[in-house]
C-alpha positions as CSV (number, residue, x, y, z in Angstrom):
1,M,-15.8,-25.2,13.9
2,R,-14.1,-27.4,12.0
3,I,-17.6,-28.6,10.6
4,I,-18.6,-25.0,9.5
5,L,-14.9,-24.7,8.7
6,F,-15.8,-28.1,6.3
7,L,-18.9,-26.4,4.9
8,L,-17.9,-23.4,3.9
9,I,-15.4,-25.3,2.1
10,A,-17.6,-27.3,0.4
11,C,-19.3,-24.7,-0.8
12,N,-16.6,-22.8,-2.3
13,L,-16.0,-25.5,-4.4
14,A,-19.1,-26.3,-5.2
15,F,-19.7,-22.7,-6.7
16,S,-15.9,-22.9,-8.0
17,Q,-15.5,-24.0,-12.3
18,Q,-12.2,-24.9,-13.7
19,S,-10.6,-22.7,-15.9
20,T,-7.6,-23.3,-18.6
21,I,-4.6,-21.3,-19.5
22,I,-2.4,-22.5,-22.4
23,L,0.6,-20.9,-23.9
24,N,3.1,-22.4,-26.7
25,N,6.4,-21.2,-27.0
26,V,9.8,-22.6,-27.9
27,T,11.5,-19.5,-26.2
28,Y,10.5,-20.7,-22.2
29,S,11.3,-24.0,-23.0
30,N,11.6,-25.4,-19.5
31,D,10.9,-21.8,-18.1
32,S,8.7,-22.0,-14.3
33,V,5.3,-20.3,-14.7
34,Y,3.4,-19.1,-11.8
35,I,0.0,-17.2,-12.4
36,Y,-1.1,-14.5,-9.9
37,K,-4.8,-13.1,-9.1
38,Y,-4.9,-9.7,-7.0
39,S,-5.9,-11.4,-3.3
40,D,-8.3,-7.7,-3.4
41,L,-7.9,-3.7,-5.1
42,I,-7.2,-1.7,-2.6
43,T,-3.8,-3.5,-1.2
44,K,-3.1,-4.9,-4.3
45,K,-1.8,-7.9,-2.7
46,L,-1.2,-10.7,-5.4
47,I,-1.9,-14.2,-4.4
48,P,-0.7,-17.5,-6.6
49,I,-3.6,-19.4,-8.4
50,A,-0.9,-21.6,-10.6
51,S,1.7,-22.4,-11.5
52,G,3.8,-25.4,-14.2
53,I,7.2,-25.6,-16.3
54,V,7.0,-25.3,-19.4
55,S,7.5,-28.5,-21.3
56,K,10.9,-28.9,-24.0
57,D,8.4,-28.6,-26.8
58,G,7.0,-25.0,-25.3
59,T,3.8,-26.4,-24.3
60,F,2.8,-25.3,-21.1
61,T,-0.9,-25.5,-19.6
62,C,-2.6,-24.9,-16.4
63,N,-5.5,-25.4,-14.3
64,Y,-7.5,-23.8,-11.8
65,M,-10.3,-22.9,-10.2
66,Q,-12.2,-20.0,-9.7
67,Q,-15.8,-18.6,-8.5
68,Q,-15.6,-15.1,-10.2
69,T,-13.9,-13.1,-13.1
70,A,-10.5,-12.2,-12.2
71,L,-8.1,-10.4,-13.5
72,L,-4.7,-12.6,-13.4
73,V,-1.0,-11.5,-13.6
74,I,1.6,-13.9,-15.2
75,P,5.4,-12.3,-15.2
76,L,7.2,-13.7,-17.8
77,H,10.9,-11.5,-17.1
78,Y,10.1,-8.8,-19.4
79,Y,6.8,-8.8,-19.1
80,N,3.9,-9.3,-17.0
81,I,1.2,-10.7,-19.1
82,I,-2.7,-9.2,-18.4
83,L,-5.7,-11.3,-18.5
84,Y,-9.3,-10.9,-17.5
85,S,-10.0,-14.8,-16.7
86,E,-13.5,-16.0,-16.3
87,P,-14.9,-19.5,-14.5
88,S,-14.6,-22.1,-17.4
89,K,-12.9,-20.8,-19.6
90,K,-10.1,-21.5,-21.7
91,Y,-6.9,-19.4,-22.9
92,E,-5.1,-20.0,-25.7
93,L,-2.1,-17.1,-25.5
94,L,0.1,-16.1,-27.8
95,I,2.6,-14.4,-26.7
96,P,5.9,-12.9,-27.3
97,N,9.1,-14.9,-27.7
98,K,11.3,-14.7,-24.5
99,K,13.2,-11.0,-23.9
100,T,15.0,-11.6,-20.6
101,L,16.6,-8.4,-19.2
102,D,19.5,-7.3,-19.0
103,V,21.8,-6.7,-16.7
104,A,21.2,-3.3,-17.0
105,D,17.3,-3.4,-16.0
106,E,18.8,-6.8,-13.5
107,L,20.8,-4.2,-11.3
108,N,17.8,-1.0,-11.8
109,P,15.9,-1.0,-8.6
110,Y,13.4,1.1,-10.1
111,F,12.8,-1.1,-13.3
112,K,8.9,-2.2,-13.9
113,P,8.1,-5.0,-16.3
114,T,6.1,-4.6,-19.3
115,E,2.6,-5.4,-18.9
116,I,0.8,-6.4,-22.7
117,T,-2.2,-7.8,-23.4
118,P,-1.9,-11.6,-25.0
119,G,-3.2,-12.8,-28.3
120,M,-5.1,-15.5,-28.3
121,A,-5.5,-18.2,-30.5
122,N,-9.5,-19.0,-29.6
123,S,-11.0,-15.3,-29.1
124,D,-14.3,-14.3,-30.6
125,T,-15.6,-10.9,-30.3
126,N,-17.7,-11.7,-27.8
127,D,-14.1,-12.7,-25.5
128,L,-14.1,-10.4,-22.3
129,N,-10.4,-9.3,-22.8
130,F,-11.2,-8.6,-26.9
131,L,-13.8,-6.3,-25.2
132,I,-12.1,-4.5,-22.6
133,N,-9.1,-4.3,-24.6
134,K,-11.2,-2.5,-27.3
135,F,-13.3,-0.1,-25.1
136,D,-9.7,0.6,-24.5
137,E,-8.6,1.9,-26.8
138,N,-12.0,4.1,-27.7
139,Y,-12.3,5.2,-24.1
140,N,-8.0,6.2,-24.4
141,A,-8.5,7.5,-27.2
142,F,-11.5,10.1,-26.7
143,L,-9.5,11.3,-23.1
144,N,-6.2,11.6,-25.6
145,K,-8.0,14.3,-28.6
146,N,-10.7,15.7,-26.6
147,F,-9.3,15.8,-22.2
148,T,-9.0,19.8,-22.5
149,T,-12.4,20.4,-24.2
150,A,-14.0,17.9,-21.4
151,Y,-12.2,19.0,-18.3
152,H,-11.8,22.7,-18.9
153,Y,-15.5,23.7,-19.9
154,A,-17.1,20.8,-18.5
155,R,-19.6,20.7,-21.5
156,K,-22.0,18.5,-20.1
157,A,-23.5,17.5,-24.2
158,F,-20.2,16.9,-25.4
159,T,-18.9,14.3,-22.7
160,D,-22.3,12.6,-22.7
161,S,-22.2,12.2,-26.2
162,A,-19.0,10.9,-26.5
163,I,-20.1,8.2,-24.2
164,N,-23.4,7.5,-25.8
165,S,-21.5,6.8,-29.2
166,I,-19.0,4.5,-27.3
167,S,-21.7,2.6,-25.8
168,Q,-23.2,1.9,-28.9
169,K,-20.2,0.2,-30.3
170,F,-20.7,-2.7,-27.6
171,I,-24.6,-2.9,-27.4
172,Y,-23.9,-6.6,-28.4
173,S,-22.3,-7.8,-25.7
174,N,-23.8,-9.4,-22.4
175,N,-20.6,-9.5,-20.1
176,E,-22.1,-8.5,-17.0
177,F,-18.0,-7.8,-16.0
178,L,-18.1,-5.4,-19.4
179,K,-21.6,-3.4,-18.4
180,I,-19.6,-2.5,-14.8
181,Y,-16.5,-1.3,-15.9
182,M,-17.9,0.4,-19.0
183,K,-19.9,1.8,-16.5
184,Y,-17.5,2.9,-14.0
185,K,-15.3,4.2,-16.8
186,F,-17.9,6.4,-17.5
187,N,-18.6,7.5,-14.4
188,M,-15.1,8.8,-14.2
189,L,-15.2,10.5,-17.1
190,K,-18.5,12.2,-16.3
191,Y,-16.7,13.1,-12.7
192,M,-13.4,14.2,-14.3
193,A,-15.8,16.7,-16.7
194,Y,-19.1,18.0,-14.8
195,E,-20.2,16.2,-11.8
196,R,-17.1,17.0,-9.6
197,D,-19.3,16.3,-6.3
198,N,-17.7,14.0,-3.9
199,N,-20.8,13.7,-2.6
200,Y,-23.1,13.5,-5.0
201,I,-21.0,10.7,-6.5
202,A,-20.5,8.7,-3.2
203,K,-24.1,9.4,-3.2
204,Y,-25.4,7.9,-6.7
205,Y,-22.7,6.4,-8.1
206,F,-21.6,3.9,-5.1
207,N,-23.9,4.3,-1.7
208,N,-27.4,3.1,-3.9
209,E,-25.3,1.0,-6.1
210,Q,-24.1,-2.6,-5.6
211,I,-20.3,-3.2,-4.9
212,F,-17.9,-4.9,-7.0
213,L,-14.4,-5.5,-5.2
214,N,-13.7,-8.2,-8.5
215,N,-13.9,-4.8,-11.0
216,D,-10.8,-3.1,-11.7
217,S,-12.6,-0.7,-13.2
218,Y,-15.0,0.1,-10.1
219,M,-12.1,-0.4,-7.4
220,E,-10.3,2.5,-9.5
221,M,-13.1,5.1,-9.2
222,F,-13.8,3.8,-5.9
223,N,-9.8,4.1,-4.5
224,E,-10.1,7.9,-6.2
225,I,-13.3,9.4,-4.7
226,F,-12.2,8.0,-1.1
227,K,-9.4,8.2,-1.4
228,N,-7.6,9.7,2.5
229,Y,-10.9,9.4,3.4
230,L,-11.5,9.4,6.7
231,S,-8.2,12.1,7.1
232,F,-9.8,14.4,4.6
233,S,-13.5,14.4,6.7
234,S,-12.3,14.5,10.0
235,V,-11.6,17.9,9.8
236,K,-15.5,18.4,8.2
237,K,-18.3,19.4,10.8
238,W,-19.9,15.5,10.9
239,G,-16.6,14.2,11.0
240,E,-14.9,16.0,13.8
241,N,-16.0,13.3,16.0
242,I,-13.6,10.2,13.3
243,Y,-10.1,11.2,15.8
244,N,-11.9,9.8,18.9
245,D,-13.9,7.5,17.1
246,I,-10.0,5.8,16.4
247,A,-7.6,7.7,19.1
248,K,-9.9,6.8,21.8
249,A,-12.6,4.3,20.9
250,K,-10.9,2.1,18.7
251,S,-14.4,1.6,17.3
252,P,-15.8,0.2,13.9
253,T,-18.8,0.8,15.7
254,A,-18.0,4.3,16.0
255,L,-16.7,4.7,12.7
256,R,-19.5,4.0,11.3
257,V,-22.3,5.9,13.4
258,T,-19.7,9.2,12.7
259,L,-19.9,8.5,8.9
260,K,-23.6,8.5,8.5
261,N,-23.9,11.6,9.1
262,N,-22.5,12.5,5.9
263,P,-25.7,12.2,4.5
264,A,-24.6,10.3,1.1
265,L,-23.9,7.6,2.9
266,S,-26.1,4.8,4.2
267,N,-25.0,1.3,3.0
268,D,-23.2,-0.4,5.4
269,T,-21.2,-2.6,3.6
270,L,-19.9,0.3,1.5
271,I,-19.5,2.0,4.7
272,D,-17.2,-0.8,6.4
273,L,-15.1,-0.7,2.4
274,I,-14.7,2.8,3.1
275,I,-13.4,2.4,6.6
276,L,-11.0,-0.5,5.1
277,K,-9.5,2.2,2.9
278,G,-9.6,4.9,5.2
279,I,-7.3,3.1,7.6
280,Y,-4.7,2.1,4.9
281,D,-4.1,5.7,3.5
282,A,-4.0,6.2,7.0
283,L,-1.3,4.1,8.3
284,Y,1.0,4.9,4.7
285,N,-0.3,8.7,5.4
286,K,3.3,11.2,5.8
287,N,1.5,14.3,4.6
288,T,0.8,16.6,7.4
289,E,-2.5,18.4,5.2
290,Y,-4.4,15.3,7.0
291,Q,-5.3,14.7,9.9
292,I,-2.2,11.6,11.5
293,F,-3.7,9.2,13.5
294,P,-1.8,7.5,16.3
295,Q,-0.4,4.0,14.2
296,K,-1.1,1.9,17.0
297,Q,-5.0,3.2,18.3
298,L,-5.2,2.4,13.9
299,L,-4.2,-0.9,14.1
300,M,-6.0,-2.3,17.0
301,T,-9.5,-0.5,14.8
302,L,-8.5,-2.7,11.7
303,D,-7.8,-5.6,14.4
304,S,-11.8,-5.0,14.6
305,M,-12.3,-4.8,11.2
306,T,-11.0,-8.5,10.8
307,I,-13.9,-9.7,13.0
308,C,-16.8,-7.1,12.8
309,A,-16.5,-6.2,9.0
310,K,-19.8,-6.9,7.4
311,T,-18.9,-9.9,5.2
312,V,-16.1,-12.5,5.0
313,E,-14.1,-10.4,1.9
314,L,-14.3,-7.5,3.9
315,K,-12.7,-9.5,6.9
316,Q,-10.2,-10.7,3.9
317,I,-9.6,-7.0,2.5
318,A,-9.0,-6.5,6.2
319,N,-6.6,-9.2,6.7
320,N,-4.6,-8.3,3.8
321,I,-3.8,-4.5,5.1
322,K,-2.6,-6.3,8.2
323,Q,-0.5,-8.3,7.0
324,K,0.7,-5.9,4.3
325,Y,1.7,-2.9,7.1
326,S,2.6,-5.0,9.8
327,Y,4.9,-7.6,7.4
328,L,8.6,-7.7,8.5
329,N,8.2,-4.9,11.2
330,S,10.3,-5.6,13.7
331,G,9.1,-8.7,15.5
332,S,7.5,-10.4,13.0
333,K,8.6,-13.5,12.2
334,A,11.3,-14.2,9.1
335,P,10.1,-16.0,6.0
336,I,10.8,-19.0,5.6
337,F,12.9,-20.1,2.6
338,S,14.7,-23.4,1.3
339,M,17.7,-23.3,-1.0
340,L,20.4,-24.4,-2.3
341,N,23.8,-23.9,-0.9
342,Q,28.0,-23.6,-3.1
343,D,27.9,-27.4,-1.8
344,S,24.1,-28.0,-3.4
345,V,22.9,-28.6,-0.4
346,R,19.5,-27.3,0.6
347,I,19.6,-24.7,3.6
348,S,15.9,-24.0,5.2
349,L,15.9,-21.1,7.7
350,S,15.0,-23.5,10.4
351,D,19.1,-24.5,9.7
352,L,20.3,-20.9,10.5
353,K,18.6,-20.1,13.6
354,G,20.2,-20.2,17.2
355,K,22.1,-17.0,16.2
356,Y,21.5,-13.6,14.7
357,L,21.0,-13.9,11.0
358,Y,22.5,-10.9,8.7
359,I,21.0,-12.0,5.2
360,Y,22.8,-9.7,2.6
361,F,20.8,-9.6,-1.1
362,T,22.6,-9.0,-3.6
363,D,23.5,-9.7,-7.5
364,L,27.2,-10.8,-7.7
365,R,27.7,-9.3,-10.9
366,S,27.2,-5.5,-8.6
367,Y,30.4,-3.8,-9.0
368,S,30.3,-3.2,-4.7
369,T,29.3,-7.1,-4.8
370,K,33.3,-7.8,-3.7
371,T,33.8,-4.5,-1.2
372,E,31.0,-5.7,0.9
373,L,31.5,-9.3,0.9
374,D,35.1,-8.4,2.2
375,L,33.6,-6.2,5.0
376,L,30.7,-9.0,5.6
377,K,34.0,-11.4,5.8
378,I,35.4,-8.8,8.6
379,I,31.8,-9.2,10.6
380,S,31.7,-13.1,10.4
381,E,34.5,-13.4,12.0
382,K,34.2,-11.2,14.4
383,Y,30.6,-12.0,15.8
384,K,31.0,-16.0,14.9
385,N,29.5,-16.3,18.5
386,N,26.6,-14.4,17.6
387,I,26.2,-13.7,14.5
388,E,25.9,-15.9,10.9
389,V,25.7,-14.4,7.7
390,V,24.2,-15.0,4.6
391,T,24.2,-14.4,1.3
392,V,21.3,-14.7,-1.7
393,C,22.5,-14.0,-4.4
394,C,19.8,-12.7,-6.3
395,K,19.6,-13.3,-10.6
396,S,22.0,-15.8,-10.2
397,N,22.1,-20.2,-10.4
398,L,24.0,-22.4,-8.9
399,N,26.4,-23.2,-11.4
400,K,27.3,-19.3,-11.1
401,T,27.1,-19.0,-8.1
402,K,30.0,-21.3,-7.7
403,A,32.2,-20.3,-9.9
404,Y,32.9,-16.5,-8.5
405,L,33.6,-17.9,-5.4
406,T,35.9,-20.9,-6.5
407,E,38.7,-18.0,-5.6
408,T,37.8,-16.9,-2.3
409,D,37.9,-18.0,0.8
410,Y,33.8,-16.2,2.2
411,K,33.0,-19.5,4.9
412,W,29.6,-19.3,5.4
413,Q,26.3,-19.8,3.4
414,F,25.9,-18.9,-0.3
415,L,22.4,-19.3,-1.2
416,T,20.7,-19.3,-4.4
417,P,17.2,-19.1,-5.5
418,D,14.9,-21.4,-6.8
419,N,12.2,-18.3,-7.8
420,T,14.2,-15.8,-7.0
421,K,11.4,-13.0,-7.6
422,Q,9.2,-15.0,-5.1
423,T,11.7,-14.6,-2.9
424,L,12.7,-10.9,-2.8
425,N,8.8,-10.8,-3.0
426,E,8.8,-12.7,0.2
427,Y,11.6,-10.3,1.3
428,N,10.1,-7.2,0.5
429,I,13.2,-6.2,-1.1
430,K,12.9,-3.3,-3.3
431,A,17.0,-3.2,-4.4
432,L,19.8,-4.9,-5.0
433,P,22.3,-4.9,-2.2
434,S,19.6,-4.8,1.0
435,Y,19.8,-6.7,3.9
436,I,18.1,-8.2,6.9
437,L,19.1,-8.9,10.9
438,S,16.9,-11.3,12.2
439,D,17.2,-12.7,16.1
440,P,17.7,-16.1,17.1
441,Y,14.5,-17.1,17.0
442,G,13.7,-15.8,14.0
443,N,12.3,-12.6,14.3
444,I,12.8,-10.2,12.1
445,V,15.4,-7.3,14.0
446,L,15.8,-5.2,11.1
447,N,13.4,-5.1,8.1
448,Q,16.1,-2.5,6.5
449,A,20.1,-3.4,8.3
450,P,22.7,-0.8,7.3
451,P,25.6,-2.3,5.2
452,P,28.8,-3.9,7.3
453,D,30.3,-0.8,7.6
454,L,31.3,0.7,11.4
455,S,27.3,1.7,11.5
456,F,26.2,-1.3,11.7
457,E,28.9,-2.5,14.1
458,K,27.2,0.5,16.8
459,I,23.3,-1.1,16.2
460,F,24.5,-4.4,16.5
461,I,26.4,-3.9,19.8
462,S,23.6,-1.3,20.7
463,I,20.9,-4.6,20.6
464,L,23.1,-7.2,22.1
465,K,23.4,-4.7,24.8
466,S,19.5,-4.0,25.2
467,R,19.2,-7.8,25.1
468,N,21.6,-9.1,27.5
């Protein structure tokens, strides 16, 4: 097994090529920069591929390995930089000056960074980012001006003429990623305008074509065409066995057989991708107009897909779906952390085991923080033999945390993250304040625990009694 794993790693390294990102903007001096890519385009899971610190003079250079073109995300405070990265390429990014979030934005749980495509000092008309941006401008201009005509009147000749006109502007490019990107943007336009038979689309745009898991245009159309596919198809005559395939058999093999009852589907790899998309949607489906599957059986079917999916890439998607759904559920392990406390001592999760851990994620600038800290003080003193309170001071730094605590008598750990965004992502914190309760062994008890009022005490006492 170790020999096989070594050979797989060696093979991947052999096909990987080094790419480079360079930026130079002194307004980001001494900032940490993290570069992410999508692990898959169903769960949209972002995984870090490189990181570094901008020098004092504003320069930053980062190398990373990649096998195929990937869509990257680089968070920079108010902005998210979006970049298509090709293997063995160097990207000298021209980025806007640093713009930090104001207090209102930082306290707003619905705030989303502005996505921008950077300029490039070393770009030319053959660069993929230049080509996609130019294509999107033409494509979106057509949609904005002619969507009503194309959609409501279903004029095939009108839409096809526009597609041909846009295509001619890029006839000089041989970039394969761009060709697929354009193809599925045009396919989506045809689908909206006049080809509205989903089975026709499934057969001729997907079943009989190669699968492009890393191309966001392909996956955007796939996600739209096959949205809630298992739930929707289970009420059709050809798909009537889907419910039993999941609820009783818990079998991907049975699902494959049933899906092939649809004449539009015969590609085994595509069928597995459809199954994964269907399970993903069904796990989060709360809409009763679709078939509802028992979640335990869905997860058991998904477990089988992590083993028997047709390709390594599909097995990874199955694992991503499983991890995303089960992440921070009751019984799962709390994400490890290491942060400095108010005394400049680095504290890890392992240092806090032995009692229930009541973690309070907050922004010290919030008006509600003082009130909630006073309530936490009561909880901390009343249940000191059973519970340890920890406050994570998000969007702060160590000096600000120390200054805030100067005139207080709180006697628990106040931790300051090295990277607030990463910490919030790891704990799936969508809004501040938030609370998480873990048990003495580091397992999650409550992902969204109630605040420290009477309702928390009732729940906590109930937990203590149930666990003896």
